[in-house]
C-alpha positions in Angstrom: -35.9 34.2 18.7 -33.1 35.5 20.6 -29.6 35.2 18.8 -27.0 33.3 20.7 -24.5 34.5 22.9 -20.6 33.9 22.0 -20.3 30.9 24.3 -23.5 29.5 22.8 -21.8 30.1 19.1 -18.5 28.3 20.2 -20.7 25.2 21.5 -22.4 25.1 18.2 -18.9 25.4 16.5 -17.6 22.5 18.7 -20.7 20.6 17.7 -20.3 20.9 13.9 -16.5 19.8 14.3 -17.6 16.8 16.3 -20.3 15.5 14.0 -19.1 17.0 10.6 -15.4 17.9 11.0 -16.4 21.6 10.1 -14.0 24.0 11.5 -15.4 27.5 12.6 -18.9 26.8 11.5 -21.7 28.0 13.6 -24.6 27.6 11.4 -26.3 26.3 8.2 -28.6 28.7 6.5 -31.2 27.8 3.9 -34.4 28.9 2.7 -37.7 26.9 1.8 -40.6 28.3 -0.3 -43.9 27.4 1.5 -46.9 27.4 -0.9 -49.7 29.6 -0.4 -53.1 30.8 -2.2 -52.4 34.4 -3.7 -53.1 36.9 -1.6 -55.8 39.5 -2.8 -54.1 42.4 -4.9 -50.5 41.0 -4.4 -49.9 40.8 -8.1 -46.7 38.8 -8.6 -45.0 39.6 -5.5 -45.4 36.1 -4.2 -45.1 34.1 -7.4 -41.8 32.4 -7.4 -39.5 30.7 -10.0 -41.0 27.5 -9.3 -44.3 28.6 -10.8 -46.5 28.9 -7.8 -47.4 31.6 -5.1 -45.3 31.2 -1.9 -43.7 32.7 1.1 -40.1 32.1 2.1 -39.1 30.3 5.6 -35.4 31.2 6.1 -33.8 29.4 8.7 -30.4 28.9 10.7 -29.8 25.4 12.3 -27.2 24.1 14.4 -25.1 20.8 13.7 -28.0 18.9 14.9 -30.4 20.5 12.7 -32.3 22.5 15.5 -33.1 26.1 14.7 -31.1 29.0 15.9 -33.2 31.5 13.8 -36.2 31.5 11.9 -37.7 34.2 9.8 -41.1 33.6 7.9 -42.9 35.8 5.4 -40.5 37.1 2.7 -42.2 37.4 -0.8 -41.8 34.1 -2.8 -40.3 36.1 -6.0 -37.1 36.9 -3.9 -34.4 34.6 -3.6 -32.8 33.1 -0.4 -29.9 35.7 -0.6 -32.7 38.6 -0.5 -34.6 36.9 2.2 -31.5 36.5 4.3 -30.5 40.1 3.9 -34.0 41.1 4.9 -34.3 38.9 7.8 -33.5 40.0 11.5 -30.8 37.3 11.4 -29.2 38.7 8.1 -29.3 42.3 9.3 -27.4 41.3 12.3 -25.1 39.2 10.6 -24.2 41.9 7.9 -23.8 44.4 10.9 -21.5 42.3 13.0 -24.3 42.2 15.7 -24.3 38.4 16.3 -21.6 38.2 19.1 -19.7 35.8 17.1 -16.3 34.2 18.3 -13.1 36.1 17.4 -11.3 34.7 14.3 -9.0 31.8 15.4 -6.1 29.6 13.9 -7.0 26.5 12.2 -5.5 23.3 13.4 -1.6 22.9 12.2 -1.9 26.1 10.1 -0.7 29.7 10.4 -3.7 31.3 9.0 -6.6 32.6 11.1 -10.2 32.2 9.9 -13.6 33.8 10.8 -16.5 31.8 12.3 
């Protein structure tokens, strides 16, 4: 799934403002454990804190709940933070490669904030 362009990020941010009154928001990130049968010889790699074997689905959605990015397959034992860090989206985010819009002033203020 390709990452959005700067113009697309701005449209997502406008929609977050329109629907949810959230400024400079370009996505919601969450992970979901998907229950699986234990893979052969996997040890505890897929065994999660909930007490079952799983893989992690990490997703970023827009203001309407539509996926902007999806990564599936991280070990169930890993946290959402680790799954994000290991995903292609997370790597692009942490390396400033997402073409996010420049920081901007918030309405009525003198402080600038990032998207």
